[in-house]
N, C-alpha and C positions, 0 to 999 in steps of 0.2 A: 504494499500500500504506499504509494508516493503521495504525500500531502502536498508536495511542491508542483505537482503536475497540474496544469490547467484543466486538463480532461477530468481529472478526479473532482474538481471543484464544481466544474460545469455539470457533471453527473449528479453530484450532490444537490446543487440547486434546482436540477430538472426533477429529482425524486421529491423534494420538498413541494415543489409546485404541483407535480401530479398527485401527491397525497392531499393537497389542499383542495385540488379540484375534485378528485374521485371520492375522497372521505365524505364529502357533502352528500353523495347519493346515500350512502349507508346511514349518515346522519338523519336524512330526510325520512328514510323508512323507519328507523327506530322512533323517531319522534311522533310519525303517524301511528305506528303500532301502539305506543304508550300513551297517546293523548287521552284515552278514556279511563286509564287505570286511576285508582285512588291516588291521592298525593303521596302517601307512605310508599306506595309500591312503584312509582314512577322511576326513583333513582335505581331501584333494583333492576327494573326493566331495562333501563339504559345501560347499566353495568353488564348484565347478562347478555344483552344484545351486542354490545361492543366487544365482549369477549368471544362470543360466537363468530362475529365478523373476522377477528384477527386470527382465531383458530382455523377457520376455513381458508383463509389466505395462505396460512403456513401449510395445510394439507395440499392445497392446489399448487403451491410452489414446488412440492416434492413431485408432482406429476403433470406439470402445466404443458409440456411439449406433447405427451400422450393425450391429454384432454382436449386440446385445441383441435387434434386430428380426428376426433370421433365424429362420424357423420350424424347429422341432424341433433347433435347435443345442444347447439345454441337455439335451435327452433323449439326444442323442448323447453329450454330456459326461458325464451321469449314468451311463450305461451303461459308459463308459470307466473312470470312477471306482470303480464296483462291481467291474469287472474287476481293476483295480489292487489294491483292497483285499483282494479274495479271494486274489490271487496272493501278495500279502505274507504273509497268514496261512498259506498253503500252504506257503510257503518258510521257515516259522518256525525250522525246524531248522538253517538256514544252509548249504543246499546249496551256495551260492555259493563255499564254501571249496574245493570240488572243481573250480572253473573257474579258468583261468589268471588271474593278477592283472589284466592290462590289460583283459581281456574283462569281468571282473567289474566294473571301475571304470565302463566306459562303458555297461555294461548297468544299473547303478545310476543313472547320469546320465540314461539314456534314460526310465526308470521315473519319475524326478523330473520331467524336461521334460514328459512326457505328463500327469502329475497336476497339475503347475503350470498347464499351458496350460487345464486343465478349471477349476481353481480360481481363477485370476487374474482372470478376467472380473468376477466378483462383487466381488473385492477392488477392482478399479479403480473399479467403479461407487460402491462405498462411500466410497472416498477423494475421488472427483470431487464427489460430492454434499455432503460435509462442507466441501471447499475453496470452495464458493459462488462459483465463477468465478474465485477467486484463483490464477493459474498458479503463482505462487511457492510456495503452500501445497501445491498438487497435486504439484509436483516434490519438495518437502520430505518429503511423505508417501510417495513412491515411494523416495527415498534412504534413508529411515529404516528401511525393511524390510530393507535389507542387513545391518546389525548385529544386528538382531533376529532374523532367520532364521539367521544363522551361529551366534550364541551360543545361541540356542534349541535348535538341532539338535544342538549339542554336549552340552547339558544333557540333553537327552531321550535322546541316544544312551547316555550314562552310566547313566541309570536303566534303560534297556531291558537293558543289559548286566548290571545287578544283579537286575532284576526282569523276566524274559522275559514274564510275564503281561501287561505293558504294550503287548505287540505287538498283543493282542487289543483292548485298549482303543483303540489307535491305529487299527486297522481299523474298528472300530465307529464311530469318529469320521468316517472317510472315507465310510462307509456312510450315516451321519447327513447329511453334506453333500450326498452323491449324491441321497438322498431329497428333500432341500430343493431341489436344483437341478432335479429331475424335475418336481416339481410347480409350479415357478416358470416352466417353458417357455411361450412365447407361445401355441402351439397347445393345450397342456394347459389353460391358463387360459381360453381362449376356449371349448373344449369344455366345461369345467367350469361356465363361466358360463352355457351354453346350457341345461343340465338341473338345475343346481343353483346358482342366482344368489347364494345365502346364502353360498356357499363361496368366493366371490371378492369382493375389495374393489377399489374404483377409486382410483387414484393422481392426485391433482390436481398433476401436474407435467408441463408441456408438453415438458420435455426427455426425459422417459421415453417411449421408443418403443412400449412395450407398454401403458402406462396402466392396468395390472392387477396385483394381487398376491394370493396365496392367503390366505384368512382363517386365524386361528390354528388351528382344528381340522384342516384338511387338511395345513397346513404341518407341524405337530408330528407328526401321525399318519404322514405319509409319512417324516420324518426318522427316527422311532422304527422303523418298518418297514424302512427302509433299513439301520440298524444292526443290526436282529435278523437281517435277511436274510444279511448278510455273516459275522456270527458263526455263525449257524446252519448256512448252507451250508458254510462252512470247516470247521466242527466235523465235519459228516457225512462230508465228503470226507477228512479227515484219520483219522477213526475207520475208514473203510472201507479206507483205505490201510495202516493199522496192522493190521487184521484180516487183510488179504491177505498182508501181510509175515510175520505169525506163522504162517498157513496154509501158506506156501510152505516153512517151515522144519519 
């Protein structure tokens, strides 16, 4: 480890920046999942959720090259993330208050764990790429996520309590990530390359098991469609529920 090397310090700054950006996603999930917990259980939900996020990143770090090459893995992950995002929007009213405390806590942790499992793979890939083979930088990047996720979750949770509309923005963010993930799957990219080569770009990195990435147009188009789908579907279902409730009275 050469502390005098400019490459080392550039990599360190890149990892810090990546952590600041990507840990926000996990913090949003944790805040959304914990928002309906009783005040005493929120801190436990945040701590357990952050712990799950970091543990999953470590597990994925050990098998990241293999996991990235698994066909349709990202498609399944994207569908799970869509489900979680819609569920968080539909539970906006805080139905979890009617469930017993312990059950609510573990239900929140379960939601966090599933979402983190879906999102952590891409996070690990980004940190590993920035570390450029430096194991100490990679470990530093993983450890740095702990305080960022914990403090970020607490901040977002306070904001959501004051401005409930932020729940919709958080769900839209998860939909955006799911859309990005969907179009980044190996099978999707290879299929897209077959009938629209201009929509796919080649990655010149022998460590990347896919070797492909979506061009800007399909990448952002799918991200926007993912966000629109979550908000639109959630709005329609909630509206129908409200109408049915009014009709029953």
